[in-house]
VOGU-3710 file (C-alpha; in Angstrom, 3 decimals, decimal comma):
1> xxxxxxxxxx> 33,409/173,838/-42,021  35,326/173,306/-38,922  38,689/172,114/-39,827  39,278/168,747/-37,686  42,807/168,944/-36,070  44,438/165,228/-36,232  47,071/165,610/-33,462  44,281/166,814/-31,115  41,956/163,639/-32,044  45,088/161,180/-31,405
11> xxxxxxxxxx> 45,923/162,894/-28,268  42,328/162,805/-26,980  41,752/159,229/-28,318  45,081/158,375/-26,191  43,764/159,976/-23,301  40,365/159,082/-23,326  41,563/154,873/-23,831  42,765/155,431/-20,118  39,033/155,467/-19,256  37,999/151,950/-20,772
21> xxxxxxxxxx> 39,465/149,184/-18,207  39,667/146,019/-20,161  36,818/143,044/-19,443  38,439/140,477/-16,999  36,950/136,834/-17,288  34,721/135,026/-14,466  36,798/132,066/-14,264  34,219/130,629/-11,962  34,507/132,727/-9,150  31,847/133,535/-6,287
31> xxxxxxxxxx> 32,024/137,341/-7,975  33,530/138,878/-10,839  34,347/142,306/-10,716  37,030/144,355/-11,787  38,032/148,648/-11,146  35,999/150,549/-12,999  35,557/154,527/-14,007  32,766/156,558/-13,327  31,694/159,124/-16,148  32,030/157,233/-18,973
41> xxxxxxxxxx> 30,515/158,845/-22,188  29,591/156,263/-24,300  25,541/155,904/-25,444  23,986/158,753/-25,052  21,401/159,626/-27,231  21,984/163,602/-29,479  19,612/166,276/-28,516  15,601/165,465/-29,589  15,520/169,075/-31,108  15,889/169,145/-34,737
51> xxxxxxxxxx> 19,065/170,138/-36,092  18,875/173,366/-38,355  22,665/173,457/-39,504  25,991/170,930/-39,214  28,089/173,140/-40,362  28,552/175,704/-37,053  31,760/177,866/-37,114  31,735/178,886/-32,983  32,840/182,314/-32,825  33,754/184,578/-29,845
61> xxxxxxxxxx> 31,278/186,497/-28,145  32,313/190,297/-28,914  32,554/192,561/-25,754  34,813/195,812/-24,942  35,609/195,082/-21,559  39,402/194,767/-20,350  41,568/192,646/-19,346  40,786/190,651/-15,850  42,701/191,869/-12,565  43,889/189,342/-9,781
71> xxxxxxxxxx> 44,361/191,211/-6,185  44,238/187,412/-4,645  46,979/185,977/-6,491  50,068/186,184/-4,376  53,525/188,203/-6,440  56,994/188,217/-5,131  57,305/190,805/-2,511  60,888/190,696/-1,632  63,915/188,160/-1,788  66,360/186,516/-0,213
81> xxxxxxxxxx> 69,793/187,179/-1,689  69,430/186,714/-5,350  66,051/184,005/-4,263  62,398/185,470/-5,174  60,124/185,374/-2,599  56,574/183,266/-3,124  53,544/183,046/-0,653  52,322/179,877/-0,746  48,513/179,538/-2,081  45,761/176,770/-1,080
91> xxxxxxxxxx> 46,931/173,291/-2,217  50,135/173,634/-2,423  52,806/171,145/-1,844  56,667/171,100/-1,670  56,862/168,003/-4,417  54,320/170,220/-6,596  56,447/173,705/-6,182  60,016/172,204/-7,022  58,461/170,249/-10,123  57,202/173,952/-11,310
101> xxxxxxxxxx> 60,000/175,984/-10,477  62,212/173,493/-11,693  64,248/172,805/-8,890  64,752/170,154/-5,795  62,695/170,222/-3,084  66,029/171,287/-0,920  66,031/174,766/-2,708  62,760/175,543/-1,686  63,359/177,007/1,837  61,219/179,317/4,450
111> xxxxxxxxxx> 61,487/180,617/7,488  59,025/178,424/9,116  59,238/174,514/8,341  58,084/172,987/5,554  55,751/169,925/5,401  57,962/167,662/3,593  54,154/166,086/2,259  51,551/167,552/3,918  49,665/170,671/2,599  51,624/174,054/2,695
121> xxxxxxxxxx> 49,774/176,562/4,493  48,557/179,375/2,465  50,517/182,500/2,445  53,462/180,964/4,232  56,634/182,878/2,957  59,218/180,521/0,382  62,093/181,308/-1,297  62,603/179,793/-4,628  64,785/180,054/-7,391  63,008/180,223/-10,792
131> xxxxxxxxxx> 64,566/177,214/-13,183  61,313/176,843/-14,881  62,391/178,623/-18,064  58,595/179,489/-18,436  57,674/181,768/-21,797  53,740/181,189/-20,798  51,804/184,385/-19,719  52,194/184,757/-15,960  48,479/186,744/-15,767  46,074/184,929/-13,818
141> xxxxxxxxxx> 42,565/183,900/-15,725  40,099/182,887/-12,776  40,519/181,834/-8,879  40,288/178,046/-8,251  37,198/178,572/-6,780  35,450/179,766/-10,129  37,267/176,761/-12,299  35,875/174,005/-9,678  32,743/173,332/-8,234  33,504/175,553/-4,988
151> xxxxxxxxxx> 31,299/177,129/-2,513  31,244/179,946/-4,778  28,726/178,710/-6,920  26,195/177,463/-3,973  23,991/180,393/-4,393  24,034/180,076/-8,592  20,841/179,779/-9,403  21,472/177,682/-12,552  18,176/176,786/-13,806  17,213/180,608/-13,242
161> xxxxxxxxxx> 19,792/182,043/-14,616  19,485/179,855/-17,731  15,473/180,428/-17,879  16,297/184,331/-17,733  19,272/184,524/-20,536  16,534/183,469/-22,915  19,008/181,589/-25,231  18,921/178,559/-27,224  19,560/176,823/-24,174  16,321/177,690/-22,302
171> xxxxxxxxxx> 14,446/175,390/-24,407  16,566/172,954/-25,225  16,455/169,153/-24,122  18,489/165,838/-24,672  17,956/162,154/-23,914  20,938/161,432/-21,490  20,767/157,694/-20,415  16,983/157,181/-19,897  16,419/160,560/-18,832  14,899/163,227/-20,828
181> xxxxxxxxxx> 17,141/166,409/-19,416  16,399/170,142/-20,162  19,267/172,117/-20,923  19,906/173,452/-17,061  19,651/170,075/-16,318  22,721/169,253/-18,719  24,623/171,221/-17,449  24,068/170,433/-14,188  24,555/166,819/-14,555  28,438/167,518/-15,890
191> xxxxxxxxxx> 28,512/169,786/-12,845  27,563/167,118/-10,400  29,565/164,696/-12,518  32,477/166,634/-12,910  32,909/168,803/-10,080  33,062/171,808/-12,506  31,824/175,261/-11,622  28,749/175,388/-13,738  29,152/179,494/-14,303  32,632/178,814/-16,910
201> xxxxxxxxxx> 30,524/176,000/-18,321  28,338/178,364/-18,942  31,158/180,622/-20,200  32,217/178,108/-22,321  29,313/177,161/-24,494  28,302/180,639/-24,580  31,567/181,791/-26,040  31,746/178,458/-28,704  28,125/178,782/-29,273  25,842/181,660/-27,885
211> xxxxxxxxxx> 23,639/178,943/-26,978  23,312/180,866/-23,237  22,122/184,683/-24,562  20,833/184,065/-27,928  17,705/182,051/-28,583  18,450/181,943/-32,607  22,312/181,090/-32,603  24,219/181,483/-35,925  24,635/178,250/-37,649  23,146/176,070/-34,932
221> xxxxxxxxxx> 24,876/172,773/-34,766  23,539/169,723/-31,949  25,657/167,595/-32,994  28,751/169,238/-32,004  27,246/172,791/-30,361  30,852/173,568/-28,770  32,372/172,817/-32,034  35,082/170,299/-31,361  34,380/167,528/-34,012  35,842/164,827/-31,553
231> xxxxxxxxxx> 34,506/161,059/-32,395  32,307/159,623/-29,739  31,939/163,169/-27,989  28,368/164,565/-30,167  26,138/166,041/-28,572  25,332/168,909/-25,738  26,256/166,444/-22,837  29,168/164,974/-24,050  31,013/168,268/-25,292  30,996/169,690/-21,961
241> xxxxxxxxxx> 31,637/166,596/-20,112  34,785/167,221/-22,578  35,513/170,902/-21,701  35,055/169,804/-18,202  37,896/166,668/-19,053  40,180/169,235/-20,363  39,827/171,907/-17,459  40,520/168,917/-14,923  43,222/167,839/-16,514  44,891/171,169/-16,714
251> xxxxxxxxxx> 43,578/172,005/-12,503  45,158/168,772/-11,058  48,009/168,037/-13,705  49,335/171,779/-11,651  48,033/170,886/-8,631  50,476/168,045/-8,618  53,177/168,761/-10,235  52,758/166,687/-13,497  51,716/169,466/-15,734  54,389/172,362/-16,423
261> xxxxxxxxxx> 54,293/172,772/-20,610  51,422/173,842/-22,872  51,529/171,942/-26,239  48,995/173,745/-28,702  47,116/171,915/-32,202  49,796/173,322/-34,091  52,552/171,103/-31,920  54,416/174,324/-30,167  55,120/174,443/-26,907  55,057/177,145/-23,535
271> xxxxxxxxxx> 56,387/176,553/-20,521  54,040/177,799/-17,633  54,626/180,233/-15,196  55,149/178,818/-11,852  53,618/181,046/-9,841  49,699/180,664/-11,672  46,992/179,530/-9,815  45,200/175,916/-10,812  42,239/177,668/-12,037  44,647/179,323/-14,129
281> xxxxxxxxxx> 46,423/176,551/-15,922  43,486/175,039/-16,409  42,073/177,749/-18,608  45,203/177,722/-20,298  45,527/173,974/-20,713  42,190/173,930/-22,524  43,049/176,729/-24,488  45,708/174,880/-25,517  44,159/171,647/-26,821  41,401/174,082/-28,691
291> xxxxxxxxxx> 43,572/176,561/-30,473  46,981/176,856/-31,943  50,099/178,907/-30,652  49,309/181,711/-32,707  45,521/182,982/-31,247  45,040/180,799/-27,987  46,051/183,886/-25,643  44,086/186,331/-27,628  40,829/183,952/-27,338  41,095/183,663/-23,705
301> xxxxxxxxxx> 42,422/187,290/-22,406  41,764/189,506/-25,540  38,954/192,120/-25,406  36,873/189,224/-27,366  37,859/186,294/-25,357  36,328/183,958/-22,696  37,768/186,021/-19,852  36,318/189,252/-20,682  32,652/187,038/-21,535  32,606/185,704/-18,063
311> xxxxxxxxxx> 32,944/188,337/-16,719  29,911/190,644/-18,417  28,030/186,883/-17,589  28,558/186,955/-14,139  30,454/189,994/-12,943  34,196/190,171/-10,590  35,220/186,579/-10,127  37,488/187,855/-8,165  35,403/190,227/-6,253  34,006/186,080/-5,223
321> xxxxxxxxxx> 37,165/184,218/-4,448  37,601/186,721/-1,656  34,529/185,162/0,701  35,610/181,721/0,008  39,739/181,102/-0,543  41,944/179,767/0,513  39,731/176,659/-0,542  42,359/174,436/1,764  42,626/176,308/5,033  46,003/175,565/7,404
331> xxxxxxxxxx> 45,360/172,518/9,074  43,124/170,670/6,950  42,846/166,966/7,513  41,039/164,028/6,485  37,751/163,125/7,755  37,174/160,027/9,735  35,536/157,605/7,797  34,643/153,721/8,385  34,663/151,147/5,640  31,172/151,889/3,456
341> xxxxxxxxxx> 29,543/148,491/4,431  27,919/146,726/7,473  29,737/145,560/10,243  30,283/142,061/10,011  30,228/141,914/5,885  33,384/141,039/4,100  33,974/142,883/0,950  36,678/142,585/-1,709  38,613/145,376/-2,802  38,858/145,282/-6,318
351> xxxxxxxxxx> 40,499/148,569/-7,240  43,283/150,624/-5,621  43,665/154,522/-6,071  42,575/155,652/-9,856  40,522/158,263/-10,850  38,261/159,983/-8,624  36,112/160,625/-11,093  37,576/160,257/-14,989  40,736/160,628/-16,655  42,485/163,773/-15,508
361> xxxxxxxxxx> 41,193/163,497/-11,975  43,287/162,583/-8,744  44,521/158,537/-8,018  41,991/158,871/-4,843  39,071/156,535/-5,482  38,804/152,550/-3,842  36,431/150,228/-5,641  34,584/147,352/-3,690  32,800/144,437/-4,365  30,188/142,488/-1,829
371> xxxxxxxxxx> 30,809/138,874/-1,408  26,973/137,512/-2,264  27,610/134,727/-4,789  25,149/137,298/-6,983  25,752/137,313/-11,101  27,567/139,453/-13,198  26,540/142,583/-12,963  23,403/141,846/-11,018  21,677/145,103/-8,366  23,551/143,357/-5,005
381> xxxxxxxxxx> 20,977/143,063/-2,446  24,130/144,117/-0,102  23,832/148,313/0,959  26,607/150,124/0,373  26,582/152,155/3,458  27,509/155,930/4,646  31,213/155,948/5,988  30,141/159,015/8,173  27,171/161,229/8,921  26,101/163,531/6,368
391> xxxxxxxxxx> 23,507/164,678/4,028  22,611/163,229/0,665  22,780/166,662/-1,723  22,519/165,036/-5,267  21,395/161,515/-6,277  21,094/160,773/-9,853  21,441/157,328/-11,975  24,570/155,706/-10,816  25,509/158,325/-8,118  24,965/159,754/-4,500
401> xxxxxxxxxx> 26,678/163,024/-3,164  27,033/162,767/0,528  28,202/166,030/2,011  29,516/165,079/5,603  28,819/166,988/8,741  31,020/169,165/10,539  30,841/171,174/13,562  27,677/171,809/14,939  25,772/170,301/12,016  27,103/172,559/9,356
411> xxxxxxxxxx> 28,714/171,049/6,481  32,006/170,370/6,727  33,089/170,784/3,300  33,904/167,349/2,498  31,742/165,296/0,257  31,753/161,555/-0,677  30,906/160,234/-4,190  29,549/156,627/-4,070  29,048/155,249/-7,709  27,360/152,234/-8,856
421> xxxxxxxxxx> 24,790/153,182/-6,949  21,077/151,087/-8,869  18,798/153,697/-9,377  16,312/151,648/-7,058  16,799/152,179/-3,274  18,720/155,227/-3,602  19,311/157,434/-0,992  17,283/160,685/-1,890  18,570/164,483/-2,334  17,765/165,826/1,483
431> xxxxxxxxxx> 18,411/162,715/3,210  20,344/162,864/6,362  22,098/159,447/6,992  24,000/158,663/10,046  27,102/156,115/10,060  26,280/152,542/8,806  22,993/153,821/7,105  21,945/152,535/3,553  23,159/154,453/0,422  22,061/152,472/-1,934
441> xxxxxxxxxx> 22,503/148,862/-3,178  26,262/148,146/-5,300  25,169/147,502/-9,423  26,856/148,176/-12,983  24,727/151,484/-13,091  26,444/154,494/-14,217  29,248/154,178/-16,046  32,183/151,768/-17,532  32,507/148,856/-15,388  32,739/144,947/-15,767
451> xxxxxxxxxx> 30,720/144,035/-12,635  28,643/145,195/-9,744  30,639/147,324/-7,299  31,621/150,162/-5,071  33,392/153,275/-6,138  34,393/155,651/-3,725  35,319/158,894/-3,967  36,224/162,316/-1,803  36,299/166,595/-3,015  36,811/168,866/-0,440
461> xxxxxxxxxx> 35,056/171,953/-1,256  34,745/171,273/-4,723  38,430/169,815/-5,245  38,872/166,258/-6,362  41,385/164,889/-2,800  43,678/161,769/-3,840  44,080/158,880/-1,661  48,001/159,483/-0,265  49,350/162,158/0,981  48,597/165,481/1,699
471> xxxxxxxxxx> 45,323/164,371/2,826  45,302/160,138/3,081  41,781/158,340/2,941  41,621/155,961/6,085  38,686/154,102/6,198  37,887/151,977/9,954  41,763/152,381/10,485  42,788/151,203/7,001  45,079/153,738/4,918  44,933/153,619/0,925
481> xxxxxxxxxx> 48,302/153,206/-0,331  48,363/154,201/-3,834  50,335/151,465/-6,111  52,930/151,467/-8,794  49,613/152,113/-11,207  45,570/152,982/-11,174  43,759/150,457/-9,381  46,763/148,931/-8,021  47,679/149,331/-4,506  46,229/148,125/-0,915
491> xxxxxxxxxx> 44,671/148,890/2,373  46,942/148,708/4,872  45,891/148,583/8,857  49,198/147,810/11,058  50,808/144,778/9,768  47,816/143,561/7,805  47,611/144,248/4,105  45,047/144,160/2,011  45,695/143,790/-1,613  43,703/145,332/-4,746
501> xxxxxxxxxx> 42,342/142,200/-7,117  39,692/143,105/-9,972  38,677/139,455/-9,562  38,432/139,622/-5,594  40,847/137,144/-4,805  41,204/135,914/-1,286  44,198/138,722/-0,634  41,746/141,382/-1,803  38,781/140,603/0,956  38,361/143,100/3,977
511> xx> 36,364/142,231/6,795  34,321/145,021/9,082
//
């Protein structure tokens, strides 16, 4: 029987608690709505297929492939005096770099101007003293594009791969909410919701359970197929969702500079190497939450480890990365967006910048509630509308993903998530919407919320984007300003200020 690690469970319980805002009393208002967190992991049924065993102990996949190289990750090439050189990676900001290297922003220098808040151009030469005291492995694990659902996954046929692999997953089904999904559909749902790369999720499932390639996995366990044994996270959908959540916590924590240290299940710690890319930190962080300090490195990097298995299943990840990275090109700017409702309507800003999806993702989402006088959690008669022209690339219970148009009608790389959208009337996959056309009706469907609202968030090439710098969120000229805590904050336009209020008070109301 796999041993449950009390420290891990305590830590997870604390982090999951952030995903469930308290319910607010109605107080007789026209509409009572609070900010919400999408991706609630409660209330999903377990797999329909009968369990064969309840005592699985997932084992690593056996392979003899060598360790993976990292030709695309920058290394020191010169020095300025005693200060080593560093070439900026996609997504780097001055503040985050300073935190990773353990220095002040003023100690980061370059022959070129360094934007104080914006994205640093990929490849820009920087000189940064290393005061981090890092003692974790500096070896890269995976490129960023192989950890998030980036363009490198656009040609990956998930259902076909699962069927060809012929493992238990290919014949598996699970009830998620009101839907009966195939194994491939469960994986795809987690991809669509969390924006984690499908190849990586399959590799983790194979590594922990052999479900991808083995039609009769040893020690089959449908309650905890990945062997996490975390209360409230049972069944394939929830355990894959937890995997994605941990990856996102590592990825975006590194992006933002808030994560600099790994803590393992045995309580030991290690300072992250400051030159790592976000994707590599995501994997190191995931394994630090699953394994003790004595084994995690072998299980991640070794010949029988996850990365060797990933190469066995999917080939050279670094070669794929060359075709799509850097994910953030030099000079990237935020798209021009309108408020997500019709001109002439008044809505309320019920949630300032908060998690795009759930714990671990940036504070980039806003919640809006229509002021229509309808009952609590009713499907609103009002429409959430396209904030810019685009094509619907995913539509599932509670959510619509709208890929925004770029020049010449090609996708721009920007995607808007519309969440808590009622299934009835939802825009369908493949539909092209012009600015202002209906996406769907705000509701309580899809996740944890205490009232009808629209949760709006942005992604760029698979990466969740925060609401402030370096890529501000601006809607009809209103700029989202993060508050002192998630769900607070405001929209500001000139000298006008709309303050987020879960009770939809008068100061939260915004007219388009």
